[in-house]
C-alpha positions in Angstrom: 76.2 113.5 83.5 74.1 117.0 83.7 71.5 117.4 81.3 73.1 120.0 79.2 76.2 117.4 78.8 73.8 115.1 77.8 72.1 116.4 75.1 75.4 117.7 73.6 76.9 114.2 74.1 73.7 113.0 72.2 73.5 113.2 68.6 70.2 112.6 66.4 70.6 109.2 65.2 71.6 109.2 61.4 69.5 105.7 60.6 69.5 105.1 56.9 66.2 103.5 55.7 65.4 101.2 52.8 62.4 99.4 51.5 63.0 96.5 49.0 60.6 95.7 46.6 59.6 92.5 48.4 58.1 94.8 51.3 61.5 94.3 54.2 62.4 97.6 56.0 65.6 97.7 56.0 67.4 99.7 59.0 71.5 100.5 58.8 72.9 102.5 61.3 76.7 103.2 61.5 79.0 103.6 64.7 82.5 103.1 64.3 83.2 103.3 68.4 84.3 99.1 68.3 84.9 96.8 65.4 81.6 95.1 66.3 78.1 94.6 64.0 75.0 93.9 65.7 72.6 92.5 63.0 68.7 91.9 64.5 65.9 90.8 62.5 62.8 92.5 64.1 59.3 90.1 62.8 55.6 92.5 63.6 54.4 89.6 65.5 54.2 88.8 69.0 51.7 87.4 71.4 49.4 90.6 71.1 48.5 88.6 67.3 47.4 85.6 69.0 43.9 84.5 69.4 42.5 82.3 72.1 43.3 78.5 71.6 46.9 79.5 69.9 48.3 81.7 73.3 52.1 81.5 73.8 52.6 80.0 69.8 55.3 83.1 69.1 57.5 82.1 71.7 56.7 78.5 70.6 58.3 79.1 66.9 60.7 81.3 68.5 62.2 77.7 70.4 61.6 76.1 67.0 63.4 78.5 64.7 66.8 77.2 66.6 65.5 73.7 65.4 66.9 73.5 62.3 66.5 74.8 58.1 66.5 73.1 55.1 70.0 74.0 54.9 71.3 73.7 58.2 70.9 71.2 61.0 68.8 71.9 64.5 72.1 72.4 66.9 74.1 74.2 63.8 73.1 77.6 64.1 74.5 78.3 67.4 78.1 76.2 66.3 78.1 78.7 63.1 78.0 81.8 65.0 80.0 80.3 68.1 82.8 79.9 65.2 82.8 83.2 64.0 83.6 84.7 67.6 80.0 85.5 68.1 76.9 85.6 70.2 73.6 85.3 69.5 70.0 85.5 71.1 66.2 85.7 70.4 63.0 87.2 72.1 59.6 87.5 72.3 57.2 90.2 73.6 53.9 91.4 73.1 54.3 93.3 69.3 58.0 91.7 68.3 59.9 88.5 67.3 63.2 89.7 67.8 66.4 87.2 66.1 69.9 88.8 66.2 73.7 88.0 66.4 76.9 90.2 67.2 79.8 90.1 65.3 83.0 91.2 64.4 82.8 93.5 61.3 84.7 91.4 59.2 81.5 88.9 60.0 78.6 90.1 60.3 77.6 88.7 56.8 77.4 85.5 58.1 74.3 86.5 60.5 72.8 87.8 56.9 73.0 84.5 55.8 71.5 82.8 58.5 68.9 85.0 59.2 67.6 85.0 55.0 67.5 80.7 55.8 65.6 81.3 58.8 63.0 83.6 57.4 62.1 80.8 54.5 63.5 77.4 54.9 62.7 76.5 58.4 61.8 72.7 58.8 59.7 72.9 61.8 60.6 68.8 62.4 57.9 66.8 64.1 60.9 64.9 66.2 62.3 68.4 67.5 58.7 69.8 67.7 57.1 67.7 71.1 60.6 67.8 73.1 60.7 71.6 72.5 57.3 72.3 73.2 57.7 70.6 76.2 60.8 72.7 77.3 58.4 75.7 76.8 55.4 74.0 78.6 58.2 73.7 81.5 59.0 77.2 81.3 54.8 78.3 82.1 54.9 75.5 84.8 58.2 77.5 86.6 56.1 80.9 86.0 52.3 79.2 87.5 54.7 78.0 90.5 56.5 81.7 90.6 53.9 83.4 92.9 55.4 86.9 91.9 55.1 85.9 87.6 51.7 84.5 88.6 51.0 87.8 90.9 52.0 89.8 87.9 50.2 87.8 85.1 46.9 88.3 86.9 47.2 91.8 87.3 47.3 92.1 83.9 44.4 89.8 83.2 42.4 91.9 85.6 43.9 95.5 84.3 42.6 94.5 80.3 39.3 93.3 80.4 39.1 92.9 76.4 42.7 94.2 74.9 45.5 90.9 74.4 47.6 92.8 76.4 45.8 90.6 78.6 47.5 87.7 77.8 50.8 86.3 78.6 53.8 86.1 76.1 54.2 82.8 77.3 50.7 81.7 76.7 48.0 79.3 78.5 49.2 75.9 79.6 45.8 75.0 78.0 47.0 76.5 74.9 49.9 75.1 74.6 49.0 71.5 75.6 47.0 71.7 72.3 49.1 73.8 69.6 50.4 71.3 66.5 53.4 71.2 64.7 51.0 72.6 61.8 50.0 75.3 64.0 53.1 76.5 64.3 53.9 76.0 60.4 50.7 77.8 59.4 51.7 80.8 62.0 55.4 80.8 60.7 54.3 81.4 56.9 51.9 84.4 57.8 54.4 85.8 59.9 57.8 85.3 58.7 58.0 87.4 55.4 60.3 90.6 54.5 57.2 92.4 54.1 56.5 91.7 58.3 60.0 92.2 59.6 62.3 95.2 59.9 66.3 94.3 59.2 68.7 96.2 61.1 72.3 96.4 61.1 73.9 98.1 63.8 77.7 98.9 64.3 80.8 99.3 62.4 79.6 98.9 59.0 79.9 100.8 55.3 75.7 101.3 54.6 76.2 101.1 50.9 78.0 97.8 51.7 75.8 96.5 54.2 72.6 97.5 52.3 74.1 95.5 49.2 74.6 92.8 51.4 71.0 92.8 53.1 70.0 92.8 49.2 72.0 89.7 48.0 70.5 87.7 50.9 66.6 89.2 51.2 66.2 90.7 48.3 64.4 87.7 46.0 62.3 86.5 49.4 58.6 86.9 48.3 57.2 89.3 50.8 53.2 89.3 51.9 51.8 92.1 53.3 50.0 91.3 57.1 47.0 93.1 58.1 47.2 93.9 61.8 44.2 94.2 63.4 44.0 97.1 65.8 42.0 96.5 69.5 41.1 98.9 71.7 40.7 98.3 75.6 37.2 100.2 76.9 37.6 102.7 79.0 37.3 101.2 82.9 34.9 102.6 84.9 35.5 101.9 88.3 38.3 100.2 90.6 39.2 96.4 89.7 40.7 94.7 93.1 41.6 91.1 93.3 43.6 88.9 95.5 46.0 85.9 94.9 47.1 83.8 97.8 50.4 82.1 97.6 53.4 80.9 99.4 54.8 83.7 100.4 57.0 85.2 103.4 56.1 88.3 102.8 52.6 90.4 101.1 52.7 92.3 98.6 51.3 95.2 97.0 50.5 96.0 92.7 48.6 99.1 91.8 48.2 99.7 88.2 46.8 102.1 86.2 45.7 101.9 82.2 48.1 105.7 80.2 48.8 105.7 76.6 50.5 104.2 73.6 54.2 104.7 73.0 53.7 107.4 70.6 51.5 109.4 72.8 53.2 112.6 74.3 52.0 111.6 78.2 54.5 108.9 77.9 57.3 111.4 78.7 55.8 112.5 82.0 55.3 109.6 83.2 58.5 108.4 82.6 59.5 111.0 84.2 57.2 110.3 87.6 58.4 107.1 87.7 61.9 108.6 88.2 60.8 110.9 91.1 58.6 107.9 92.7 61.2 105.2 93.0 64.6 105.7 91.2 67.6 106.2 93.8 67.8 106.6 97.6 66.4 109.9 97.4 63.3 109.2 95.2 59.5 109.7 97.2 58.9 106.3 97.7 62.7 105.7 99.0 62.6 108.7 101.0 59.4 108.1 103.1 57.8 105.6 102.6 61.0 102.7 102.9 62.9 105.1 105.6 60.7 107.8 107.0 57.6 106.0 107.2 59.1 102.4 107.6 55.8 100.8 106.2 57.7 99.2 103.1 60.7 96.7 102.6 60.3 97.9 98.8 58.3 100.1 96.6 59.0 100.6 92.7 57.4 102.0 89.9 57.6 100.7 86.3 55.8 102.9 83.3 55.4 101.1 80.1 54.1 101.6 76.7 54.2 100.2 74.0 51.9 99.9 70.3 48.6 100.5 71.5 48.5 100.9 75.5 50.1 101.6 78.5 50.4 100.8 82.3 51.6 102.6 85.3 52.3 100.0 87.6 53.7 100.4 91.6 54.4 96.9 93.4 55.7 97.2 97.0 55.9 95.0 99.6 55.7 95.9 103.2 58.1 95.6 106.3 57.1 93.1 108.9 54.1 94.1 110.8 52.3 96.5 108.2 49.2 95.5 106.9 48.9 95.7 103.7 45.8 98.2 103.8 48.0 100.4 105.2 50.7 100.2 102.8 48.1 100.9 100.1 47.1 103.9 101.5 50.8 104.9 101.9 51.1 104.5 98.3 48.1 106.7 97.0 48.7 109.4 99.5 52.2 109.8 97.5 50.2 109.6 93.9 47.7 111.8 95.5 50.4 114.6 96.5 51.4 115.0 92.8 48.2 115.5 91.8 48.0 118.6 94.4 51.7 120.1 94.6 54.1 120.6 92.4 57.0 118.7 92.1 59.9 120.6 93.0 62.7 121.9 90.5 65.6 119.4 92.2 63.5 116.3 92.1 62.5 117.4 88.5 65.8 118.4 87.6 67.4 115.6 89.0 64.6 113.0 87.0 65.4 114.5 84.0 69.4 114.3 84.8 69.3 110.5 85.5 66.6 109.3 82.3 69.1 111.3 80.1 71.8 110.0 81.2 70.8 106.3 81.1 69.1 106.9 77.6 72.6 108.3 76.2 74.7 105.5 78.4 72.7 102.5 76.6 74.0 104.0 72.8 76.9 103.3 73.4 76.6 99.5 72.4 75.5 98.5 69.1 73.0 95.8 70.2 71.6 98.3 72.4 70.7 100.8 69.4 69.7 98.1 66.9 67.1 97.0 70.0 66.7 100.9 70.3 65.9 101.4 66.8 63.7 98.3 66.5 61.5 99.1 69.7 61.0 102.5 68.0 60.2 101.4 65.0 57.5 99.3 65.3 56.2 100.1 68.8 56.9 103.7 69.2 55.2 105.5 65.5 59.1 105.1 63.9 62.5 105.2 64.6 62.5 108.7 63.9 60.5 109.7 67.3 63.8 108.9 69.1 65.0 111.7 67.8 63.2 114.1 69.6 63.0 111.7 73.0 65.6 113.5 75.2 64.4 116.8 74.1 60.4 116.0 74.9 62.2 114.9 78.4 63.8 118.0 78.5 60.8 120.4 77.7 58.5 118.7 80.8 58.0 121.1 83.5 56.2 121.0 86.8 52.6 121.9 85.2 52.9 118.7 83.1 53.5 116.7 86.1 50.5 117.6 88.1 48.0 117.5 85.0 49.8 114.0 84.0 49.2 112.7 87.6 45.3 114.3 87.7 44.8 112.9 84.3 45.9 109.3 85.3 46.0 108.4 88.8 42.3 108.2 89.5 40.1 105.6 91.8 38.1 105.0 87.9 41.4 103.6 86.1 42.9 101.6 88.8 43.5 97.6 89.3 44.6 96.8 92.9 46.1 93.5 93.3 47.2 91.9 96.8 49.5 88.7 97.0 48.8 87.1 100.6 50.6 84.2 102.3 48.5 81.1 101.9 46.5 80.5 105.2 48.1 77.5 107.1 45.5 74.1 107.0 
């Protein structure tokens, strides 16, 4: 799919936005491509909102949210959705906790009723709490035992010296051990309320009827505005380095740079740089570092932007017999090249085609549509910003790529990590 076709295929999102008297924001997206509706509740709470001592509580609460309310039993929610022919799940991230179910167009009100119940009536019973906390702690143990999970966790912990982004969503084991049922209950009462949530209904719906149903189930729940503190990571003055030794066969390299929040225009150039460097067999890393010079088994880039900041991360594994320092030099050479020589017209066009096509393809799914709307609404400065994303990508030129690389890919702004095999005793 070329840029022109993709841009023509993309129509700006037509979302019906309503804010109820209790502060609940309702976003309804009508799309009759398939007779399916995705009902989603995005709470404005995640790891960012936690303080030391209760890290991981957002994710723990997500687990407990499936353990019963005053109306339905601990295992009933999943059965109700399954009997209705739907699928459901939930996830916790840095800024959001999201519950969703995908149902046929004539049954989606079931999920609205269940989510309204979940918002106000969780029991958080002690007999359910202890076993479920054990499940979450086991997740944490698995992460600690996985060398790559530990490596990326350490990367964020070193890269951020102050900001909550340095803490993992799963939390620290020392905190999980101490979190009580009452801690979770108080957290639930603070953050799970209409004024701190966004309800999204996406798919084959009539917007007027959908809003009526949302009001019916959520309209009478009291809302309490939650003030969110804003933390700013101090500028980094000097390269940071760390070495993590684990039981791995091959070492690994990570290089991370601080970048910008999701509503900053530099995001668009960074997204394209990530495509130019590592997306596909003709990307720079694949062509030069992996194939031509043979110093890496793999080399990938992750550009991530969220509500209050962003990062640009390179992850690479050296070829057998290649030392990690050599791989680091080659990666940095490629990043430096972006700062001194314009990318080619073909590279930029290909990157735009790939990024725009990937974005448009995802919009065929009502659930992906809901996730997209929710992410932009809570983390990207508002759902309307998505309507400008493809045009902004298309308008990026070679000068913007070069100036963005110069701005962010500096020695003072980077953190370098080595994951090395443990030495045999």
